N, C-alpha and C positions, 0 to 999 in steps of 0.2 A: 383242254385239260392237259395235254402233253407239254404245252409250253410252260405251264405252271410247275410241272414236275422236273423239267429239264435243268433249271439251276441247281436243284437239290442233287440231281444225278451227277452233275459236274463236280460238286463238292464231295460226293461219295467216292468218285474216282481219284480224288486228290489224297484221300486217307490211306494209311497203310493197310495192307491186305487183311491182316487178322482183325483189325478194328472194323473194316468195311464188312467182313463176313459176319462179325458178331452183331452189328447193327442192322444188317439186312435180313436176318432170319427172324421174321416177325411171327411165324406160325408157332414156334415153341419158345419165344423169348420170355424169360421169367424175371426180367428186370435187370437191375444193376449187378447182381451176383452172377448172372449168366454172362454178361458182357465182360466182367472182370475175369471170370474163369476162362473164357475163350481167348481173351487178349493176352493175359499174363501167364496162364497155365496150359495153354493149348499145345505148346511144344516145349521140349527140354531146354532149348536155347533161350526161349522167351522167359521161362520160369527162372533159369539161372541168372539171366540178366536182371530180372526184377529183384531177385534176392540180393544180388551184389549192389544194385543201385539203391535199394532201400537201406542196406547196411551202411553204405558210404554216406548218403545224404541224411539218413536218420541219425547216424553218429555225429555228424557235423551239427545238426540241429540240436541234438541233446546237449552236446558240449557247449555250444554258444548260449543256449538257454540257461544252463546251470552256472556257467561262468558269469553271465550278466546278473543272475540272482545273487551269487556269491559277492560280487563287487558292490551290488546295491546294499546288501546287508552289512558289509564291512567297510563302508565308505569312511575314509579318514584313518583307517587302521592298516591299510595295505602298504607295502614297501614303496610303491610308486607314489602314493600320497605323502608319506612321511619324509622320504628323501628330498622331495621338492620343497617341503616346508623348512627343513633344517638346513639344507645346503642348496639354495636357489641357483647360485652361480658359482660352480666350482672353478678354482683357478686353472689356467691352462697348464698342461703337462702333468696333471694329477690323475689322469685316467690310469686305471690298472692295466699293466702290461703283463702278458703271459710270460712267465719265466721258463726258460728251458733248463731242465735238470740234466746235468752231465753225470753219467754213471762212470765214475772213476774207480772201477774195481781193479785194484792192483793184484788181486789174487789170480786173475786169469792170465796175467802176463808172467810167464815163467821162463 
């Protein structure tokens, strides 16, 4: 019987400590809520890291989802689509260059 449990114990040792503690407490485990609470809200640094991670990756997912929806709904009307249709091969040397503005204020030179 111990030989059957040994591979599982090796896997448990490879897990991070908070996750291992959360999964090993069978006597009062209440399911997924208990595991999430122990892993992500067990300490201040874990909670802060989870909030920052969810904010970063959730924001990226939100942005890419709605950007894709916007492009799908406005296909053919966007600048990228229109400029390629009207001007497929712009001549060389017609790229816009940034102009430097010289502030020649003669009032300062007295």
